[in-house]
C-alpha positions as CSV (number, residue, x, y, z in Angstrom):
1,M,11.8,-25.3,-9.7
2,L,9.0,-23.3,-7.9
3,E,12.4,-21.3,-6.4
4,G,13.9,-20.8,-9.4
5,A,11.4,-19.8,-11.1
6,F,10.3,-16.7,-8.4
7,A,14.4,-15.8,-8.4
8,L,13.6,-15.2,-12.1
9,L,10.2,-13.0,-11.6
10,E,11.8,-11.1,-8.7
11,V,14.7,-9.9,-11.3
12,L,12.1,-8.8,-13.6
13,E,10.5,-7.0,-10.7
14,R,13.5,-4.9,-10.2
15,A,14.6,-4.3,-14.1
16,G,11.3,-4.4,-15.9
17,E,12.5,-6.2,-18.5
18,A,15.8,-8.1,-19.2
19,G,17.8,-10.7,-21.4
20,L,18.4,-13.8,-20.6
21,T,22.2,-13.1,-19.6
22,R,21.0,-10.6,-16.9
23,L,18.4,-12.6,-15.6
24,S,20.7,-15.6,-15.3
25,S,23.1,-13.7,-13.4
26,E,20.9,-11.9,-11.0
27,S,19.4,-14.8,-10.0
28,G,22.0,-17.2,-10.1
29,I,20.4,-19.4,-12.2
30,P,22.6,-21.6,-14.8
31,K,21.5,-20.0,-18.3
32,S,20.3,-23.2,-19.7
33,T,17.9,-23.8,-16.6
34,A,17.2,-20.1,-16.6
35,Y,15.7,-20.3,-20.2
36,R,14.0,-23.4,-19.4
37,L,11.9,-22.1,-16.4
38,L,11.4,-18.5,-18.5
39,E,9.8,-20.4,-21.2
40,Q,7.9,-22.4,-18.8
41,L,6.7,-19.0,-17.4
42,V,5.9,-17.6,-21.0
43,G,3.6,-20.6,-21.8
44,L,1.5,-19.8,-18.3
45,G,1.5,-16.4,-19.0
46,A,3.3,-15.3,-16.3
47,V,6.1,-13.7,-18.0
48,E,6.1,-12.1,-21.4
49,R,8.6,-12.3,-24.5
50,R,9.5,-9.5,-26.4
51,G,12.2,-10.2,-29.0
52,T,15.3,-11.4,-27.0
53,C,14.0,-10.0,-23.7
54,Y,11.8,-10.8,-21.4
55,R,9.2,-9.0,-18.7
56,M,6.3,-9.6,-16.6
57,G,3.3,-11.2,-18.1
58,S,-0.5,-10.1,-17.6
59,R,-1.2,-13.0,-15.1
60,I,1.1,-12.0,-12.7
61,F,-0.9,-8.7,-13.0
62,R,-4.2,-10.2,-12.4
63,L,-3.3,-12.5,-9.4
64,G,-1.4,-9.9,-7.7
65,R,-4.2,-7.4,-7.8
66,Q,-6.3,-10.0,-5.7
67,W,-3.9,-10.1,-2.9
68,Q,-4.5,-8.1,0.5
69,P,-3.0,-8.5,3.6
70,H,-6.3,-9.2,5.4
71,P,-9.2,-11.0,3.9
72,R,-11.6,-8.3,4.6
73,L,-9.6,-5.4,4.0
74,R,-10.4,-4.3,0.4
75,S,-14.4,-4.7,1.2
76,A,-14.2,-2.8,4.5
77,A,-11.8,-0.2,3.3
78,A,-13.5,0.6,-0.1
79,E,-16.3,3.1,0.9
80,P,-14.5,4.8,3.6
81,V,-11.7,5.5,1.4
82,R,-14.1,7.3,-1.1
83,R,-15.3,9.2,1.6
84,L,-12.1,10.3,2.6
85,V,-11.5,11.6,-1.0
86,R,-14.3,13.5,-1.1
87,A,-13.7,14.7,2.4
88,T,-10.4,16.3,1.7
89,G,-10.0,16.4,-2.0
90,A,-6.9,14.3,-2.1
91,T,-5.9,11.4,-3.1
92,A,-6.1,8.4,-0.8
93,G,-5.5,4.9,-0.5
94,I,-4.1,1.7,1.7
95,A,-0.3,0.2,1.8
96,V,1.7,-2.3,3.3
97,L,5.0,-2.7,4.7
98,R,7.0,-6.1,2.8
99,R,10.4,-7.0,2.4
100,G,11.9,-3.1,3.7
101,H,9.5,-1.3,0.9
102,T,6.1,0.6,1.0
103,L,3.4,-1.6,-1.3
104,V,0.5,0.5,-2.4
105,V,-2.5,-2.4,-2.3
106,D,-5.2,0.1,-3.1
107,C,-5.5,4.0,-4.4
108,T,-8.5,6.4,-4.7
109,P,-7.4,9.4,-7.0
110,A,-8.7,12.6,-6.3
111,D,-10.9,14.5,-8.8
112,T,-8.6,17.1,-9.0
113,G,-6.7,14.7,-11.6
114,D,-3.4,14.9,-9.7
115,A,-0.8,14.0,-12.2
116,W,0.9,11.5,-10.1
117,A,-1.9,9.9,-8.8
118,P,-2.0,7.1,-11.5
119,L,1.8,6.0,-9.8
120,L,0.5,4.8,-6.8
121,G,-1.8,2.2,-7.9
122,G,0.0,-1.1,-7.1
123,A,3.5,1.1,-6.7
124,T,6.4,0.1,-4.3
125,W,7.9,2.8,-2.6
126,P,11.0,2.9,-0.4
127,W,9.7,2.1,3.5
128,Y,10.1,6.2,4.7
129,T,6.7,7.2,3.1
130,A,4.2,8.1,5.8
131,A,2.7,4.8,5.6
132,G,5.8,2.9,5.6
133,K,6.9,5.0,8.8
134,V,3.5,4.4,10.6
135,L,3.8,0.5,9.9
136,L,7.5,0.4,10.8
137,A,7.0,2.4,14.2
138,Q,4.9,-0.8,15.3
139,T,6.8,-3.6,13.6
140,P,10.3,-2.6,13.7
141,S,11.4,-5.8,12.4
142,A,10.0,-5.2,9.5
143,V,13.1,-3.0,8.1
144,P,16.6,-4.3,8.9
145,R,18.1,-2.2,11.6
146,D,21.4,-1.3,10.0
147,S,19.1,0.5,7.1
148,L,17.8,2.8,9.5
149,P,19.0,6.3,10.5
150,A,20.1,6.8,14.0
151,A,17.2,9.1,14.9
152,W,14.7,6.6,14.0
153,P,13.8,5.1,17.5
154,R,13.1,8.8,18.6
155,Q,10.7,9.4,15.3
156,A,9.0,6.0,15.7
157,A,8.1,6.9,19.2
158,V,6.8,10.1,18.2
159,I,4.6,8.3,15.6
160,R,3.6,5.6,18.1
161,D,2.4,8.4,20.3
162,R,0.4,10.8,17.9
163,G,-0.8,7.4,15.8
164,V,0.1,9.4,12.5
165,A,3.0,9.6,10.4
166,F,4.4,12.2,8.1
167,D,5.8,12.6,4.6
168,R,7.1,16.0,3.6
169,E,8.1,15.9,0.4
170,E,11.0,13.2,1.7
171,V,10.1,10.7,-1.5
172,V,8.9,12.8,-4.2
173,D,9.3,16.5,-4.8
174,R,5.9,18.6,-4.1
175,V,4.1,15.6,-3.0
176,C,2.9,15.1,0.9
177,C,1.4,12.4,2.7
178,A,-0.3,11.5,6.4
179,A,-0.9,7.9,7.4
180,V,-2.4,6.5,10.2
181,P,-2.4,2.5,11.0
182,L,-5.5,0.3,10.1
183,Y,-5.6,-2.8,12.7
184,D,-7.8,-6.2,13.1
185,R,-8.6,-7.8,16.6
186,G,-4.4,-7.9,17.3
187,Q,-1.8,-4.9,18.5
188,V,0.2,-4.9,15.4
189,P,-1.4,-3.2,12.7
190,V,-2.4,-4.5,9.1
191,A,-2.1,-1.9,6.8
192,A,-2.1,1.8,6.8
193,L,-4.2,4.3,5.2
194,F,-2.7,7.3,3.2
195,V,-4.2,10.5,1.9
196,V,-1.5,12.3,-0.5
197,T,-1.7,15.9,-1.3
198,D,0.9,18.8,-2.2
199,P,2.3,21.4,0.1
200,A,-0.6,23.4,-0.1
201,H,-2.8,21.3,2.3
202,C,-2.3,21.6,5.6
203,L,-1.1,17.7,6.7
204,E,-2.3,17.8,10.4
205,R,-6.0,18.6,9.3
206,L,-5.7,15.8,6.5
207,A,-4.4,13.3,9.3
208,E,-7.3,14.0,11.7
209,T,-9.7,12.9,8.6
210,A,-7.7,10.1,7.8
211,R,-7.8,9.3,11.5
212,D,-11.5,9.1,11.8
213,I,-11.9,7.1,8.6
214,G,-9.0,4.8,10.0
215,T,-11.0,4.0,13.0
216,A,-13.9,3.3,11.3
217,I,-12.2,0.9,8.9
218,S,-10.5,-0.5,12.1
219,T,-14.2,-1.2,13.8
220,A,-15.0,-3.2,10.3
221,L,-12.0,-5.3,10.4
222,R,-12.9,-6.4,13.9
223,S,-16.0,-7.1,13.4
224,P,-17.5,-10.6,11.8
225,R,-18.6,-9.7,8.3
226,P,-22.6,-10.6,8.4
227,D,-24.0,-13.6,6.5
228,G,-27.8,-12.4,5.0
229,H,-29.2,-13.8,7.7
230,D,-28.6,-11.6,10.8
231,P,-30.1,-7.8,9.8
232,V,-28.4,-6.4,13.2
233,A,-25.2,-7.8,12.2
234,Q,-25.5,-6.1,9.2
235,R,-26.6,-2.8,10.4
236,R,-23.5,-2.7,12.2
237,W,-21.2,-3.8,9.4
238,H,-22.9,-0.8,7.4
239,R,-22.4,1.5,10.2
240,A,-18.8,0.8,10.3
241,T,-18.3,1.0,6.3
242,G,-21.4,3.2,5.5
243,S,-21.6,6.6,4.0
244,N,-22.1,8.7,7.7
245,A,-18.8,7.6,9.6
246,G,-15.8,9.4,10.5
247,V,-16.2,12.2,7.4
248,R,-15.4,16.0,8.5
249,R,-15.6,18.8,6.1
250,P,-13.2,19.1,3.4
251,V,-9.8,20.1,4.2
252,Q,-9.3,23.8,2.6
253,K,-6.0,24.8,1.2
254,N,-3.5,27.0,2.7
255,Q,-5.0,26.4,6.2
256,R,-1.6,26.1,8.1
């Protein structure tokens, strides 16, 4: 039953909204079973019915917003990401690579009001975003090998050597991105820190600032979250995630 319910939810994720016939066909579940499961999901608030069509429900949205690839990622990254936005004047956030796609976990828009910034929150993008590339370079099995370009092994080696990946309008016109990996105590990154801007900015300068902020976040992820009875550990944690680590001067436009 659970497998069937998730199969229907995955079809809704791809379709946005669909009727019973399409949901049954694409999930491989008989119509009568699909209808019964969908009505149960409607009752739970996981799916909404509009006329003869179904779409994802608000309960899935609320539950999904709590997911993170590391138990302390959101708390460790929140203030450093805000510092990155202030330092660069660009939108920044956290992303992971899952099932061959880049998933935006969290995003802080710049004050400049970029028109595309609202699209990033909770969005799913192809693997070849800057964040997807910097993660894939460290975890080759995250994307099927036959879906990668022939030049990817060479590109991945360059990314690993530099510790940063770039997207120069490869995914969205007039949108560029730099991303760096975030680590806990292991050697495989748990997520990527990205900064998004327009082609007028120098991505290399943005990457330098993002690397400093990423180091601060990784340091916090490696450090145990202190309790209220250890002032030394608390100072160490706040030093890693606080307001003074890893900030460079704002990156100006047209400095190439």
